[in-house]
C-alpha positions in Angstrom: 14.0 0.6 -4.7 12.4 4.1 -4.8 10.4 3.2 -7.9 8.8 0.3 -6.0 7.6 2.5 -3.2 6.4 5.2 -5.7 4.4 2.6 -7.6 3.0 1.3 -4.3 1.7 4.7 -3.4 0.4 5.4 -6.9 -1.4 2.0 -7.2 -2.1 1.2 -3.6 -5.8 0.6 -4.0 -5.3 -1.6 -7.0 -2.6 -3.6 -5.3 -4.4 -3.9 -2.0 -7.6 -5.1 -3.6 -5.8 -7.9 -5.5 -5.8 -11.4 -4.1 -2.2 -11.3 -3.1 -1.7 -7.5 -3.1 -2.2 -7.0 0.6 0.8 -9.1 1.3 2.8 -7.1 -1.2 1.9 -3.8 0.5 2.7 -5.3 3.9 6.2 -6.2 2.6 6.6 -2.7 1.2 5.8 -1.2 4.5 8.1 -3.6 6.4 11.0 -2.7 4.1 10.4 1.0 3.8 11.7 3.8 6.0 11.3 7.5 6.5 9.5 9.4 3.8 8.8 6.3 1.7 7.0 4.6 4.5 5.2 7.8 5.5 3.9 8.3 1.9 2.8 4.7 1.6 1.0 4.6 4.9 -0.7 8.0 4.3 -2.0 6.9 0.9 -3.3 3.6 2.3 -5.0 5.4 5.2 -6.7 7.8 2.7 -8.5 4.7 1.3 -8.9 2.9 4.6 -12.7 2.7 4.6 -12.8 1.4 1.1 -10.1 -1.1 1.8 -11.7 -2.3 5.0 -14.8 -3.1 3.0 -13.0 -5.0 0.3 -12.6 -8.8 0.7 -8.8 -8.6 0.0 -8.2 -5.0 1.2 
Protein backbone atom coordinates (compact mmCIF):
# COMPACT_ATOMS: atom_id res chain seq x y z
CA UNK A 1 0.00 0.00 0.00
CA UNK A 2 2.92 2.38 0.62
CA UNK A 3 3.56 2.75 -3.11
CA UNK A 4 0.00 4.04 -3.60
CA UNK A 5 0.47 6.79 -1.02
CA UNK A 6 3.91 7.65 -2.43
CA UNK A 7 2.41 7.99 -5.92
CA UNK A 8 -0.43 10.07 -4.48
CA UNK A 9 2.09 12.48 -2.97
CA UNK A 10 4.26 12.60 -6.08
CA UNK A 11 1.38 13.13 -8.51
CA UNK A 12 -1.21 14.80 -6.28
CA UNK A 13 -1.77 17.78 -8.59
CA UNK A 14 -2.15 15.57 -11.65
CA UNK A 15 -4.53 13.27 -9.81
CA UNK A 16 -6.56 16.04 -8.18
CA UNK A 17 -7.08 17.92 -11.45
CA UNK A 18 -8.37 14.83 -13.24
CA UNK A 19 -12.12 14.39 -13.58
CA UNK A 20 -12.27 11.55 -11.04
CA UNK A 21 -8.97 12.17 -9.31
CA UNK A 22 -10.35 14.19 -6.42
CA UNK A 23 -12.36 11.15 -5.34
CA UNK A 24 -9.24 9.00 -5.57
CA UNK A 25 -7.29 11.37 -3.32
CA UNK A 26 -10.16 11.51 -0.85
CA UNK A 27 -10.11 7.70 -0.61
CA UNK A 28 -6.34 7.74 -0.14
CA UNK A 29 -6.72 10.20 2.73
CA UNK A 30 -9.55 8.16 4.23
CA UNK A 31 -7.47 4.97 4.20
CA UNK A 32 -4.12 6.41 5.21
CA UNK A 33 -2.74 6.87 8.71
CA UNK A 34 0.25 8.45 10.37
CA UNK A 35 3.12 9.64 8.23
CA UNK A 36 1.42 8.56 4.99
CA UNK A 37 -1.57 10.78 5.70
CA UNK A 38 0.63 13.64 6.88
CA UNK A 39 2.72 13.57 3.70
CA UNK A 40 -0.33 13.39 1.46
CA UNK A 41 -2.22 16.19 3.18
CA UNK A 42 0.89 18.37 3.34
CA UNK A 43 1.51 18.00 -0.39
CA UNK A 44 -2.13 18.72 -1.23
CA UNK A 45 -2.04 21.83 0.98
CA UNK A 46 1.09 23.10 -0.79
CA UNK A 47 -0.98 23.29 -3.96
CA UNK A 48 -4.22 24.37 -2.30
CA UNK A 49 -4.65 27.69 -4.11
CA UNK A 50 -4.09 26.11 -7.52
CA UNK A 51 -6.40 23.19 -6.73
CA UNK A 52 -9.11 25.51 -5.42
CA UNK A 53 -9.11 27.33 -8.75
CA UNK A 54 -9.28 24.16 -10.84
CA UNK A 55 -12.74 22.86 -11.85
CA UNK A 56 -11.91 19.36 -10.61
CA UNK A 57 -9.38 20.21 -7.90
